[in-house]
N, C-alpha and C positions, 0 to 999 in steps of 0.2 A: 519563555516558551513553556506552555502547559504540557503535561504528560498524561497518557492514558495507561492505567495499570491493569494488567491482565495476567492472571496465573503466574505471578512473580516477575513479570516484565514491566518495565516503565518505558513506554514508547512515546517519543515526542509527537505532539498532536498534529503538527504540520511538517511534512517532509518534502524533499525534492524528488519527484518522479523523473526518471531519466530515459524512458523509452523514446526512441528516435533521436536522441542526442548522440552525435558521433564525433570522433576525432578530436581536434583541438577545441572545437566548440564545446564539447562535453567537458573537457578538462577545465576550460575557462569558466563555464557556468557552475560546475561543482565547486571550484575554488572560490568564486565570488559568493556563492550561496553560503558556504561554511563561514567565510569571513563576515558575512552579513548577520549570521546568527542561526542559520539552519543547523540542526543537530540530528537530522535524520535523512539518510540517503537511501534511495530505493533503486536497485538495479536487478538484472537477471541475466542468466546465461544467454537466453534468446536475444537480448538486446544488443549483444555484440559490443558492449562498451565497458565491461568490468575493469579492464586495464586502465581506461581513461578515467573512470570514477575513482579508482585508487590513486591515480596521479593527481587528480584534482584535490583529493583529500590531503595528500601530502604537501601539495603546493600551498595550501591554506595556512600551514604552520600550526593548526589547532591539533592538540594532542589526540591521538587515535581514540583513547578511552572516553573522550567527550562526545564522540559522534556515533550515533546508532546506525549501523550499516546492515541493510537487508539485501540478500540476493535469493535467487530461485533456481530450482532444478527443472529443466524442461521436460515435457510429458514423455518424450522419446527416451529419456534416461532414467526411468523410475524403477527398473528391475534392480534388485539388491546390488549386484556387482557394478552395474552401470552407474547407479546412484552415487556411490562413494567415489568412483573415478571422476564423475562430473563435478562433484563438490570439490575434490582435490584441484581440479583444473580451475575452478572459479577462485579458490583461494590464491592460486599461483598468479592468476591474471590480476586480481585485486592487490596482490602483494601484501596480504594481511595474514596474521597468524590465526585470526578468528573473525567470524561475522557475528553480529548481535542477534540476527534472525535469519533462519533458513526456511524457505517455503517450498512446498510442492507447487509448481507454477500452474499446472492444469492436471486434473486426474486423467488417467489412461485406462480405458476399459479393458485393455489387453493385459494389464498387470493387476493381480488380486490386491484388494485394499490392504490385506494383512501384510503383503510384501512391501507395498509403498510406504505404509506407516511404520513398519518394522525398520526399513532402511533409513527413514527420516529420524526415528528415535535413536538408532544406532550411532549416527554421526554426532548426536548431542552428547553421547556418553564421554567423549574425550575433550569436551569443552571448546572444540573448534567452532561450534555453533552454540552460542550461549542460550538461545531459545529457538524453538521450531514452531512451525504452523503450516497452514495450507492456503491455497488461493483458488478461487472459482469452484469451491465445493458447495453442493446443494444441501438442503436441509437433511435429507437422508444420508448423504455422504458425511456430513459433520457428525451426525449421531454415531455412525459406524466408526469413523476415525477416532472419536473420543473414546469409544469403547475399546478400541485396539491399542491405543497409545500407551506406552509405558513411561512417558514423561509428559508434562502438561503441554498442550497446544495453546499458543497465546494469541493467535489471530487467524481470521479468514479474510484474505484480501479479495474484494469483490467490486464490481461496478456499482457505484452509488453516486447519484446526483439528483437534482429536483424532479427529473422526468421519469424516474423508475421507482417502482414500489418494491422495496426489499425488506419490508417490515417483518414478515414471517421469518426470513432467514436471519435477520439481525436478532430477533427475539430468541431463536434457537441457539445461536452462538453465545449470546449473553447468558443463557441458562446454564451453560457449561463453563462460564468464566472466560470465554474468548472475546477479544476485542474485534472490532471491524476496522479494516483499513480500506478506505474508499479510493479506488482508482477511477479515472475519467471524472473527477469531481466537478469539472467545468463543462462536462458533456461535449467534449471535443469542439469547443468553440460556440456552442449554442447559448451558453449562459450569458456572456457579456452583452448580447443584444436583446435579452428577454425583457419585455416592458414591465412585467411585474417585479422582477428582481431589480431593475433599474429604478423603479419608483421607490421600492423599499430602501435601496442604497442611497438615493437622494435624501431621504428623510434622516439618514444617519451620517451623511457626509462620506459615503463609501461607494465603491463600484458594485455592479451586479455580481462580479466574480467574488468580491470580498463577502457579499451577502451569502452566496452559495457555500463558501468555505466556512463562514461563521455558523451557518445552519448545521453543517456537519460537526464542527467542533462543539457547538452548544449541545448536541446530542451525545457527546462523549465518544465520537468516532475520530479516527485518525484519517487525515486527508493527505494525498501525495500528488498535488498538481505538478504538471510538467510545463516548463517554459524554457525558451532559449533567450529570453529578454532579461537583462539585468534590472530594468525598471519593474517588470512584472514579478521578479524575485521579491523585491521589497514589498510590492502591493500584496502579494499572496501571504506574506508573513504578518501583515498588519491587520490581524483579525481578532486580536485579544483585548481590544480597547472599546468594544461596544457590545450591546446585547440586543438580540431580536425580541420583539414583544410577542405575546401570545397570538395577536392578530397577524403579525408578520409570519410566524410559523404556520398558521392556518392557511395564509395566502400561498405560501410556498408549497404546502402539502397539496393544494388544489391543482398544482402543475403536473401531478403524476399522470402519465399516459398509459393506456391499456398495453401498449407494446413500446415501452420507452427504452428498451435495451439497445445499446450501440455495439457491443462486442459479443460475438457468438461464433467462434472459430469452428470449422468443420469437424475437428477432432473432439470437440466438447460433447459431453453427454447431453441428453435431453434435460433442460432446466427444470428444476423443482424449487420454486421460490415461494 
């Protein structure tokens, strides 16, 4: 497993996204993923599966310290008092003494940025969150968050896949030492049937999905594909044994669409990418 280094954190480049994984399915997939070699698990308060993610991790038998666990505080719980209570609840559900990374899941226009970032940095002080970061922050929000933070922010988790242009936001994050964690890296099922990605994959003996994940990893991004299939778990992890050519990368870049975004909740601010 390769890692991405950012402001003191070392984040495994491929993680297991767990959004929509529920109940025993979530426990079994997390267990199988960790046994297979995944060392990065991504969950969130809003996913409603933190307890199952924790159970799956324990069932794997792999030492807690070997697995990078991320969770997130939902946008409705970002006021200072609410933030800490929310994080306490997440740790109880995970049954963990600490998480490796705690994120603000979405910004909330009703909570001042200074309060959001202040609460985030405060919970890092007692080491129950080894690292902190943000998710779904725009260029301007990243700039303001970095200015206000009293501890280093290590990532901005955003939608990244071949059909969306996030270059400006990625460049801004990198200028401040933040990594990018890519969610929806397979574009919610669009990637596997894409003819360009399938053609590139055929040339490397890989699937279209592996090409898309390799494209992210090769840029130095972290990717967190979600799957409920044990076969796909292995496929998504097998992206470190080939390299995309300059022409491959150019062909993938040409897939960007003017409006390639898939995720835009009503509570999100106007996007500035």
